[in-house]
Structures are given as structure tokens and as C-alpha cells.
C-alpha positions in Angstrom: 105.7 90.6 75.4 104.2 94.1 74.4 100.9 92.4 74.0 100.7 90.8 77.1 101.5 94.0 78.9 98.9 95.7 76.9 96.5 93.3 77.8 97.1 93.8 81.3 96.9 97.4 81.1 93.5 97.0 79.5 92.1 94.8 82.2 93.3 97.5 84.6 91.6 100.1 83.1 88.1 98.6 83.5 88.7 98.2 87.3 88.0 100.6 89.9 90.7 99.4 92.3 93.5 102.0 91.2 91.2 104.7 92.2 90.9 103.1 95.7 94.6 102.9 96.2 94.9 106.5 95.0 92.4 107.6 97.5 94.7 105.6 100.2 97.7 107.6 99.1 95.6 110.9 99.4 94.4 110.1 102.7 97.6 109.1 104.3 99.2 112.4 103.1 96.3 114.3 104.9 97.0 112.1 108.0 100.5 113.4 107.7 99.4 116.8 107.3 97.2 116.7 110.3 99.8 116.1 112.7 102.0 118.7 111.2 99.1 120.9 111.7 98.4 120.1 115.1 102.2 120.5 116.1 102.1 124.2 114.4 99.7 125.4 117.7 100.8 123.7 120.8 97.5 125.0 122.5 95.5 123.7 120.0 97.4 120.2 120.3 96.9 120.2 124.0 93.1 121.0 123.7 93.0 117.8 121.4 94.0 115.2 124.3 95.6 112.2 123.3 96.2 113.0 119.5 97.9 116.4 120.7 100.2 114.5 122.9 101.1 111.7 120.4 102.2 114.6 118.1 104.1 116.4 120.6 105.9 113.2 121.9 106.8 112.6 118.4 109.2 115.7 118.5 107.5 117.0 115.3 108.1 120.4 113.8 105.8 122.2 111.4 108.7 122.1 108.6 109.2 120.8 105.2 111.8 118.4 106.6 109.5 117.1 109.1 106.5 116.6 106.5 108.8 114.9 104.3 109.8 112.2 106.8 106.4 111.2 107.1 105.8 111.3 103.1 108.9 108.9 102.8 107.7 106.5 105.3 104.4 106.5 103.5 106.1 105.3 100.4 108.8 103.1 102.4 107.2 101.0 105.2 103.6 102.0 104.3 104.1 101.0 100.8 104.8 97.6 101.6 101.3 97.0 102.5 99.8 98.9 99.6 102.0 97.2 97.1 101.1 93.8 98.5 97.7 94.7 97.9 98.5 96.1 94.5 100.4 92.8 93.4 97.8 90.4 95.1 95.0 91.7 93.0 96.9 91.5 89.9 97.9 88.1 90.3 94.8 86.9 92.5 91.9 88.3 90.3 92.9 85.5 87.7 91.7 83.1 90.3 88.7 85.2 91.8 87.4 85.8 88.3 88.0 82.3 87.1 90.1 83.6 84.2 93.3 81.8 85.3 92.5 78.7 83.3 92.1 81.1 80.0 95.2 82.8 80.9 97.1 79.4 81.1 95.6 77.9 78.2 97.2 80.8 75.7 100.2 80.0 73.5 102.4 82.2 75.6 105.2 81.3 77.6 103.9 81.7 81.2 106.9 83.6 82.5 105.7 86.5 80.5 102.5 87.0 82.5 104.6 87.1 85.6 106.8 89.8 84.1 103.9 91.5 82.5 101.9 91.9 85.8 105.0 92.7 87.7 105.7 95.4 84.8 102.0 96.7 85.5 102.3 96.9 89.3 105.7 98.8 88.6 103.8 101.4 86.6 100.7 101.4 88.9 103.1 102.2 91.9 105.1 104.9 90.1 101.9 106.5 89.6 100.8 106.4 93.0 104.2 107.7 94.1 103.8 110.7 91.8 100.2 111.4 93.2 101.9 111.0 96.7 104.4 113.7 95.9 101.9 116.1 94.1 99.6 115.7 97.2 102.3 116.5 99.7 103.7 119.6 98.1 100.0 120.8 97.4 99.2 120.1 101.0 102.5 121.7 102.4 102.0 124.7 100.5 98.4 125.2 102.0 100.0 124.6 105.7 102.8 127.2 104.7 105.5 124.9 106.2 108.7 126.4 107.2 112.1 125.8 105.6 111.1 125.1 101.8 113.8 125.0 99.4 115.3 123.7 96.4 117.4 121.2 98.4 114.4 120.4 100.8 112.2 119.6 97.9 114.8 117.4 96.0 115.6 115.7 99.5 111.6 114.7 99.8 111.5 113.7 96.0 114.6 111.8 96.3 113.8 110.2 99.7 110.5 109.2 98.7 111.4 107.6 95.2 114.2 105.6 96.9 111.9 104.5 99.5 109.4 103.4 96.8 112.2 101.5 94.9 113.2 99.4 97.9 109.8 98.6 98.8 109.0 97.1 95.5 112.0 94.8 95.7 109.9 92.7 98.1 106.6 92.3 96.3 107.4 89.4 94.0 107.5 87.2 97.2 103.6 88.3 97.5 103.3 87.4 93.8 104.6 84.0 94.6 102.5 83.2 97.5 99.4 84.6 95.5 100.0 81.9 92.6 101.0 79.1 95.1 97.7 79.6 97.3 95.5 81.1 94.5 94.0 83.4 97.0 94.1 87.1 98.5 94.4 86.5 101.9 97.3 84.5 102.5 99.7 87.1 100.6 98.0 89.9 102.4 98.5 88.1 105.7 102.2 87.4 104.8 102.9 91.0 104.0 101.2 92.2 107.2 103.2 89.6 109.3 106.3 90.6 107.7 105.6 94.3 108.3 105.3 93.5 112.1 108.3 91.2 112.2 110.3 93.8 110.3 109.4 96.4 113.0 110.3 94.0 115.8 113.6 93.0 114.5 114.3 96.5 113.5 115.6 97.2 116.8 117.9 94.1 116.9 121.3 93.4 115.4 119.5 91.3 112.9 117.7 94.4 111.2 120.5 94.7 108.5 119.8 91.0 107.5 116.1 91.0 107.4 114.5 92.3 104.3 111.5 94.1 105.8 113.4 95.5 108.2 116.0 96.9 105.7 113.1 98.7 104.0 112.0 100.5 107.3 115.7 101.3 108.2 116.2 102.9 104.6 112.8 104.7 104.4 114.1 107.2 107.1 113.0 110.6 105.7 114.3 113.4 103.7 117.1 113.6 105.6 118.6 110.6 103.7 118.6 107.0 104.2 120.4 105.0 106.9 123.7 103.9 105.8 123.7 100.0 105.6 126.3 97.5 104.6 126.2 96.3 101.0 125.1 93.1 102.1 121.8 94.5 103.0 121.2 95.6 99.6 122.4 92.4 98.4 119.6 90.7 100.5 117.0 92.9 98.9 118.1 91.9 95.4 118.2 88.5 96.5 114.8 88.6 97.8 113.5 90.3 94.7 115.3 87.6 92.3 114.0 85.0 94.8 110.2 86.0 94.4 110.4 86.4 90.7 111.8 83.0 89.9 109.5 81.5 92.6 106.6 83.1 91.0 107.5 82.1 87.4 108.3 78.5 88.7 104.9 78.1 90.3 102.9 79.7 87.4 104.7 77.1 85.0 103.6 74.3 87.2 100.3 75.7 88.1 98.6 72.7 86.4 100.0 70.4 89.2 98.0 70.0 92.2 
């Protein structure tokens, strides 16, 4: 198992895609910082027209708590799309590079490839979240935001890690779809569709039962996650288990049409 994981990391080191995802994280933080910067000066916000109006209507404040809400949302709902891209790349590149036949021909149980790729995705995601937090605290310090304290910092870190963790529970489904379709577009389209549907159902009584709505509800910011019934967490765990099982089963039967 260690050799399979090491091989996956070796393939990743030769790719420039991790740097692209890192840039996305930094840009997302800068976008959140831009809104906070606009809110700090109402006159400047008004002079910017529509952008300033949006920022004011959002009820934002130039504080660490408000900034932390955006950071947590990046790791939560925003992370669903970025994670889908990461997992789709790890699984889909085997078909795009025409190396799937080599991988499947190795004398190694196929379930190990699924576990190894998900482990690499988890490490990749953890590194991105660490970069997100570093960029957020660095940007917040430059903006000299109000309300910084140890408790506020702990709230941002804890909320971001929690949101990142619950987001990761949904990505094995994308791995399953990637293996089943042997393409990039289907899982990415699925992830985008589920994110939109989750946002829609998030305003209904079904929100606590739909996995993509649950993630959005839990990733509410540094103030703490929304309190949901235990069944919502059971749904997330069941979705994760189903995704892993589906990916393993599909890869085990990948030779069948």
C-alpha cells in the first residue's frame, strides 16, 4: 500500500496542476479580502457602484469574524468544486494519459489504487487548506482588521478545518463517476449540478437530508457550524462510504464494458 501511495505522489510531483489549485485558493482569499476592504470605506464602496452595493447589502463588517466567514465558505461550499477537480484529475488522468491499462495490469489489488488516490487527494486538500489559512491570516494582518484575538483565530482555524473535512466526505462520489465514465467532464458537471441543487434545497426542509446542502449549512463561518441532527452527519458518512465502495467496485470491474 505504501508503494502505491508513493507512486501516486511521484506522479503528482511531475504535474503543474497542484500549483494551479494553489493559485485558485490565493485568488479566492484575495477576492474575500477585496470585499472586506471595500466595506471598510463606505464612500469608496459607493464610488465603486454595483460592487460596493453588493458588499454593503451583504451586511459585512471589516472584522476578523466577518473575514473568517468567507474563509470558511471557501473551504466548505467552494471547496466542493475544487475538491471535485482534484479527485477528477487524480482518477481521470489515467484515462486521459492512456495509462489506465498499465495501472490495471499491475499485480496489485485494485482497491489499493482507489484508497491511494483518495489519500493523495486528502493530503493535497490539507495542503491547500493550510495555504488558505496562511493567506487569510496574512491578508487580514495587512488589512489590519478589527477584533483579532486568540479566540477569533481559533474560531477561523477550527471552522475552516471542519468545513474542509465535511467537504471531503462527498468527493468519493466524483471518483466513482470518473471511473465509470472514464472522463473529466461528467464528474465536474455532476459536482457543479449538485452544488447548485444543494443551494436550492438549502432553503427547504429537505436541506438536512441532502449531502450538498448539509455541507453548505455546516460551513457557516468562524462563529461555529449550524446545529444539525445526527442524521445529517450519518448522511454524510453514508455518502462517503457509498462513494468509496462504488469507486472500488467499478475499478474492480473496469475490464467489463
